[in-house]
TORDRENVO-501059 format. One record per residue: chain; x, y, z of N, C-alpha, C, O, CB in turn; residue in one letter; residue number from 1. Coordinates in steps of 0.1 Angstrom, whole numbers, plus 5000, padded with zeros to 4 digits. Glycine has a CB too. Layout:
<nodes>
 ch  n_x  n_y  n_z ca_x ca_y ca_z  c_x  c_y  c_z  o_x  o_y  o_z cb_x cb_y cb_z aa   i
  A    X    Y    Z    X    Y    Z    X    Y    Z    X    Y    Z    X    Y    Z  A NUM
...
</nodes>
This chain:
<nodes>
 ch  n_x  n_y  n_z ca_x ca_y ca_z  c_x  c_y  c_z  o_x  o_y  o_z cb_x cb_y cb_z aa   i
  A 1722 9522 0527 1717 9534 0522 1728 9544 0520 1736 9546 0529 1705 9539 0530  X   1
  A 1729 9550 0508 1739 9561 0505 1731 9574 0504 1722 9575 0497 1747 9557 0492  X   2
  A 1736 9584 0511 1730 9597 0510 1737 9606 0500 1748 9603 0495 1731 9604 0524  X   3
  A 1731 9617 0496 1737 9626 0487 1750 9633 0493 1758 9639 0485 1727 9637 0482  X   4
  A 1751 9633 0506 1762 9639 0512 1774 9629 0513 1785 9633 0519 1759 9644 0526  X   5
  A 1773 9617 0508 1784 9608 0508 1785 9599 0520 1796 9594 0524 1796 9615 0506  X   6
  A 1774 9598 0527 1774 9589 0539 1767 9576 0536 1757 9576 0528 1766 9596 0551  X   7
  A 1772 9565 0541 1766 9552 0539 1762 9547 0553 1770 9546 0562 1776 9542 0532  X   8
  A 1749 9544 0554 1743 9539 0567 1740 9524 0566 1734 9520 0556 1730 9547 0571  X   9
  A 1744 9517 0576 1742 9502 0576 1738 9499 0590 1744 9502 0600 1755 9495 0572  X  10
  A 1727 9491 0591 1722 9485 0604 1724 9470 0602 1722 9464 0592 1707 9489 0607  X  11
  A 1728 9464 0613 1732 9449 0612 1727 9441 0624 1722 9446 0634 1747 9448 0611  X  12
  A 1729 9428 0623 1725 9419 0633 1733 9420 0646 1729 9414 0656 1727 9405 0628  X  13
  A 1744 9427 0646 1752 9429 0658 1746 9440 0667 1752 9443 0677 1766 9432 0655  X  14
  A 1734 9445 0663 1728 9455 0672 1733 9469 0670 1731 9477 0679 1728 9451 0686  X  15
  A 1740 9471 0660 1747 9485 0657 1742 9491 0644 1738 9483 0635 1762 9483 0657  X  16
  A 1741 9504 0644 1739 9511 0631 1752 9520 0630 1757 9526 0639 1726 9520 0632  X  17
  A 1757 9520 0617 1769 9527 0615 1768 9536 0603 1760 9534 0594 1781 9517 0613  X  18
  A 1776 9547 0603 1777 9556 0592 1792 9555 0587 1801 9557 0595 1773 9571 0595  X  19
  A 1793 9554 0574 1807 9553 0568 1808 9564 0558 1799 9569 0552 1809 9539 0561  X  20
  A 1821 9569 0556 1824 9578 0546 1824 9571 0532 1832 9562 0531 1837 9586 0549  X  21
  A 1817 9576 0523 1816 9569 0509 1830 9569 0503 1833 9559 0496 1806 9576 0501  X  22
  A 1838 9580 0504 1851 9581 0497 1861 9572 0504 1869 9566 0497 1855 9595 0496  X  23
  A 1862 9573 0517 1873 9566 0524 1870 9553 0530 1879 9545 0532 1878 9575 0535  X  24
  A 1857 9550 0532 1852 9538 0538 1854 9538 0553 1851 9528 0560 1860 9527 0533  X  25
  A 1859 9549 0559 1861 9550 0573 1848 9552 0581 1838 9557 0576 1870 9562 0576  X  26
  A 1848 9546 0593 1836 9547 0601 1835 9561 0607 1845 9566 0614 1836 9536 0613  X  27
  A 1824 9568 0606 1822 9581 0611 1814 9581 0623 1815 9590 0632 1815 9590 0600  X  28
  A 1805 9571 0625 1796 9571 0637 1790 9557 0639 1788 9550 0629 1784 9582 0634  X  29
  A 1788 9554 0651 1782 9541 0655 1773 9543 0667 1776 9551 0676 1793 9530 0659  X  30
  A 1761 9536 0666 1752 9537 0677 1747 9523 0680 1746 9514 0671 1740 9546 0674  X  31
  A 1743 9520 0692 1738 9507 0696 1723 9507 0696 1716 9517 0701 1743 9503 0711  X  32
  A 1717 9497 0690 1702 9496 0689 1697 9487 0701 1705 9479 0706 1698 9490 0675  X  33
  A 1684 9488 0704 1679 9480 0715 1677 9465 0711 1676 9456 0719 1666 9485 0719  X  34
  A 1678 9462 0698 1677 9448 0693 1685 9448 0679 1689 9459 0674 1662 9443 0691  X  35
  A 1687 9436 0674 1694 9435 0661 1685 9440 0650 1673 9441 0651 1698 9421 0659  X  36
  A 1691 9443 0639 1684 9448 0627 1687 9439 0615 1698 9435 0613 1688 9463 0624  X  37
  A 1676 9437 0608 1678 9429 0595 1672 9436 0584 1671 9431 0573 1671 9415 0597  X  38
  A 1668 9449 0586 1662 9457 0575 1671 9467 0570 1683 9468 0574 1649 9464 0581  X  39
  A 1666 9475 0560 1674 9485 0554 1670 9498 0560 1658 9501 0562 1671 9485 0538  X  40
  A 1679 9506 0565 1676 9519 0570 1669 9528 0560 1670 9526 0548 1689 9527 0575  X  41
  A 1661 9537 0565 1654 9547 0556 1657 9561 0561 1660 9563 0572 1638 9544 0556  X  42
  A 1656 9570 0551 1658 9584 0554 1646 9592 0551 1639 9589 0541 1671 9590 0547  X  43
  A 1642 9602 0559 1631 9611 0556 1634 9625 0560 1644 9627 0568 1618 9606 0562  X  44
  A 1627 9634 0556 1629 9648 0559 1617 9655 0564 1606 9653 0559 1635 9656 0547  X  45
  A 1618 9663 0575 1607 9671 0580 1612 9685 0582 1622 9687 0590 1602 9665 0593  X  46
  A 1606 9695 0576 1609 9709 0578 1624 9711 0575 1631 9719 0582 1606 9714 0592  X  47
  A 1630 9705 0565 1644 9707 0562 1654 9699 0570 1666 9699 0567 1647 9721 0563  X  48
  A 1649 9691 0580 1658 9683 0588 1657 9668 0584 1646 9663 0582 1655 9685 0603  X  49
  A 1669 9662 0582 1669 9648 0578 1669 9639 0590 1675 9642 0601 1681 9645 0569  X  50
  A 1662 9627 0589 1661 9617 0600 1664 9604 0594 1660 9600 0583 1647 9617 0607  X  51
  A 1671 9595 0601 1674 9582 0598 1666 9573 0606 1665 9574 0619 1690 9578 0599  X  52
  A 1658 9563 0600 1650 9554 0608 1655 9540 0605 1657 9536 0594 1635 9556 0605  X  53
  A 1656 9532 0616 1661 9519 0616 1652 9509 0623 1647 9512 0634 1676 9518 0622  X  54
  A 1649 9498 0617 1641 9488 0624 1650 9480 0633 1660 9474 0629 1634 9478 0614  X  55
  A 1647 9480 0646 1655 9472 0656 1645 9462 0662 1641 9463 0673 1661 9481 0667  X  56
  A 1642 9452 0654 1631 9443 0659 1635 9428 0657 1626 9419 0659 1619 9445 0651  X  57
  A 1647 9425 0654 1651 9411 0652 1652 9404 0665 1656 9409 0675 1664 9410 0645  X  58
  A 1648 9391 0665 1649 9383 0677 1663 9377 0679 1665 9370 0689 1639 9371 0676  X  59
  A 1672 9381 0671 1685 9376 0672 1692 9383 0684 1690 9394 0687 1694 9378 0660  X  60
  A 1700 9375 0691 1707 9380 0703 1720 9387 0699 1726 9384 0689 1710 9369 0712  X  61
  A 1724 9397 0707 1737 9403 0705 1746 9398 0717 1741 9396 0728 1736 9418 0704  X  62
  A 1759 9397 0714 1768 9394 0725 1770 9379 0728 1776 9375 0738 1764 9400 0737  X  63
  A 1764 9370 0719 1766 9356 0721 1774 9350 0710 1775 9356 0699 1752 9349 0722  X  64
  A 1779 9338 0712 1787 9332 0702 1778 9328 0690 1768 9322 0693 1795 9320 0707  X  65
  A 1782 9331 0678 1773 9327 0666 1774 9312 0663 1784 9306 0666 1777 9335 0654  X  66
  A 1763 9307 0658 1763 9293 0653 1771 9292 0640 1778 9282 0638 1748 9289 0650  X  67
  A 1770 9302 0632 1778 9303 0620 1785 9317 0620 1780 9326 0626 1769 9301 0607  X  68
  A 1795 9318 0612 1803 9330 0612 1794 9342 0609 1788 9342 0598 1815 9330 0602  X  69
  A 1793 9352 0618 1786 9364 0615 1771 9363 0617 1764 9373 0615 1788 9369 0601  X  70
  A 1766 9352 0622 1751 9350 0624 1749 9346 0638 1751 9335 0642 1745 9339 0614  X  71
  A 1744 9356 0647 1741 9352 0661 1729 9344 0662 1720 9344 0653 1739 9365 0669  X  72
  A 1729 9335 0672 1717 9326 0673 1705 9333 0679 1706 9342 0686 1721 9314 0682  X  73
  A 1693 9328 0675 1681 9334 0681 1680 9329 0696 1685 9318 0699 1668 9330 0674  X  74
  A 1674 9337 0705 1673 9333 0719 1658 9331 0722 1651 9341 0722 1680 9343 0728  X  75
  A 1654 9319 0725 1640 9317 0729 1637 9323 0742 1644 9322 0752 1637 9302 0729  X  76
  A 1625 9329 0742 1620 9335 0755 1626 9348 0759 1622 9353 0770 1622 9325 0766  X  77
  A 1635 9353 0752 1641 9366 0756 1633 9377 0750 1630 9378 0738 1656 9367 0751  X  78
  A 1629 9386 0759 1621 9398 0755 1629 9410 0756 1632 9414 0767 1608 9399 0763  X  79
  A 1633 9416 0745 1641 9428 0745 1632 9439 0738 1623 9436 0730 1654 9426 0737  X  80
  A 1635 9452 0742 1627 9463 0735 1630 9462 0720 1641 9460 0715 1632 9476 0740  X  81
  A 1619 9463 0712 1620 9462 0698 1611 9473 0692 1601 9477 0698 1616 9448 0693  X  82
  A 1615 9477 0680 1607 9487 0673 1616 9495 0663 1626 9490 0658 1600 9497 0683  X  83
  A 1612 9507 0660 1619 9516 0652 1627 9526 0660 1622 9531 0670 1610 9523 0641  X  84
  A 1639 9529 0656 1647 9539 0662 1650 9550 0652 1654 9547 0641 1661 9533 0668  X  85
  A 1648 9562 0656 1650 9574 0647 1661 9582 0652 1662 9586 0664 1637 9582 0646  X  86
  A 1670 9586 0643 1682 9595 0646 1680 9607 0638 1678 9607 0626 1695 9588 0644  X  87
  A 1682 9619 0644 1682 9632 0637 1696 9635 0632 1705 9635 0640 1676 9643 0646  X  88
  A 1697 9637 0620 1710 9641 0614 1713 9656 0618 1704 9664 0620 1711 9639 0599  X  89
  A 1726 9660 0619 1729 9673 0623 1723 9683 0613 1722 9680 0601 1744 9676 0623  X  90
  A 1718 9695 0618 1712 9705 0610 1723 9711 0601 1735 9712 0605 1706 9715 0618  X  91
  A 1719 9714 0589 1729 9721 0580 1732 9735 0584 1724 9742 0589 1723 9721 0565  X  92
  A 1745 9738 0582 1749 9752 0585 1743 9762 0576 1741 9759 0564 1764 9753 0585  X  93
  A 1738 9773 0581 1732 9783 0572 1741 9794 0569 1737 9803 0561 1720 9789 0579  X  94
</nodes>
């Protein structure tokens, strides 16, 4: 997802969500999710404040050796917290 402020948000199977600078490609921020993500992040606004919501519900494991490059294996019987994680973006300066 690309924002009007030039941020690119990506959530991935490695259990991380990241923000990149659209112009430089540099990583601006990283957060760890309670489970892997296979969805597309969404952005919404409430009372002028922006929020990023990410689905963290994949059964894929983090921290294990992948079966194929970049694809972690599913782990049978492992119960990890899953759901949606919401991050509040910094408030705009007035």
